[in-house]
C-alpha positions in Angstrom: 94.9 124.6 158.5 95.8 127.0 161.3 95.7 130.8 160.9 99.5 131.2 161.4 100.3 128.5 158.8 98.0 130.3 156.3 99.8 133.6 157.0 103.2 132.0 156.5 102.1 130.4 153.2 100.8 133.8 151.9 103.9 135.7 153.1 106.1 134.3 150.4 105.2 134.5 146.7 105.3 131.6 144.4 108.9 130.8 143.4 110.4 132.7 146.4 111.8 131.1 149.5 110.0 131.7 152.8 113.5 132.1 154.3 115.4 134.2 151.7 118.5 134.6 153.9 118.5 130.8 154.5 120.8 129.0 156.8 124.3 130.4 156.7 126.5 128.1 154.6 129.4 126.2 156.1 129.2 127.8 159.5 130.4 124.7 161.4 133.2 124.1 158.8 134.4 127.6 159.0 134.4 127.5 162.9 136.3 124.2 162.8 138.9 125.6 160.4 139.6 128.5 162.7 139.8 126.2 165.8 142.1 123.7 164.1 144.5 126.4 163.0 144.8 127.8 166.5 147.8 127.1 168.8 147.3 125.9 172.3 149.6 128.0 174.6 149.7 125.1 177.0 151.3 122.8 174.4 155.0 122.5 175.2 155.8 121.9 171.5 153.7 124.9 170.3 151.9 122.8 167.7 148.8 123.9 166.0 145.7 122.0 167.0 145.7 120.3 163.5 149.1 118.8 164.3 148.0 117.7 167.8 144.9 116.0 166.3 147.0 114.3 163.6 149.5 113.1 166.3 146.7 111.7 168.4 145.2 109.9 165.4 148.5 108.3 164.6 149.1 107.3 168.2 145.6 105.6 168.3 146.3 103.9 165.0 149.7 102.6 166.1 148.0 101.3 169.3 145.7 99.2 167.2 142.5 101.2 167.1 140.9 100.0 163.9 138.7 103.1 163.4 141.8 105.3 163.7 143.7 103.1 161.2 140.9 103.3 158.7 140.5 107.1 159.1 144.2 107.6 158.8 144.5 105.6 155.6 141.3 107.1 154.2 142.8 110.6 154.7 146.3 109.7 153.3 145.4 107.2 150.5 141.8 108.3 149.8 138.7 106.3 150.4 138.3 103.1 148.3 136.0 103.5 145.4 132.5 102.3 146.1 131.6 101.4 142.5 132.9 97.8 142.7 129.4 96.3 143.1 128.1 98.3 140.1 131.0 97.1 138.0 130.3 93.4 139.0 126.6 93.9 138.2 127.5 95.4 134.8 130.1 92.6 134.1 127.5 89.9 134.9 125.0 91.7 132.6 127.5 91.7 129.7 128.6 88.1 130.4 124.9 87.1 130.0 124.6 89.1 126.7 127.8 87.4 125.4 126.5 84.0 126.3 123.2 84.8 124.5 125.1 86.0 121.4 127.0 82.7 121.3 123.8 80.7 121.8 122.0 82.6 119.1 124.9 82.0 116.7 124.9 78.3 117.5 121.1 78.2 116.9 121.7 79.6 113.5 124.5 77.1 112.8 127.2 79.7 113.1 130.3 79.5 115.2 131.0 82.5 117.4 133.9 82.5 119.8 133.8 84.4 123.1 136.4 86.9 121.8 134.3 87.5 118.7 131.2 88.2 120.8 133.1 90.5 123.0 134.5 92.4 120.0 131.0 92.7 118.5 129.5 93.9 121.7 132.4 96.4 122.2 131.3 98.1 119.0 128.2 99.3 120.8 129.4 99.3 124.3 133.1 100.2 124.4 133.3 99.7 128.2 132.7 96.0 127.7 136.3 95.3 126.7 137.6 96.9 130.0 135.0 95.1 132.2 135.4 91.6 130.6 139.1 91.3 130.1 
């Protein structure tokens, strides 16, 4: 281990950051907010930069630019939820449990309908009724 590295390690006590001031937070975001709020004196319509950017995005989207279309709808409608695959995985898991419950009942010479199995499983996992139906 180099001498400089050892000095740096010793410089900060356990539990303290070696860089107590740290990186300033949201520096870029703050700079962008200021720049977007500005007006361009060369713009004949005297629009703020935010409006000019939005107009350009819409123009690109109308011209058929798929990235601009996606970005515009994500901003206006919100991004689609990404949990769909998780819900499908959970649904498959519960479908398997329901099938096993019906098989187990049949092995014990009992009749269990799918609806009965769903209702029984819903007692322990209330989300089952939403995922399955």
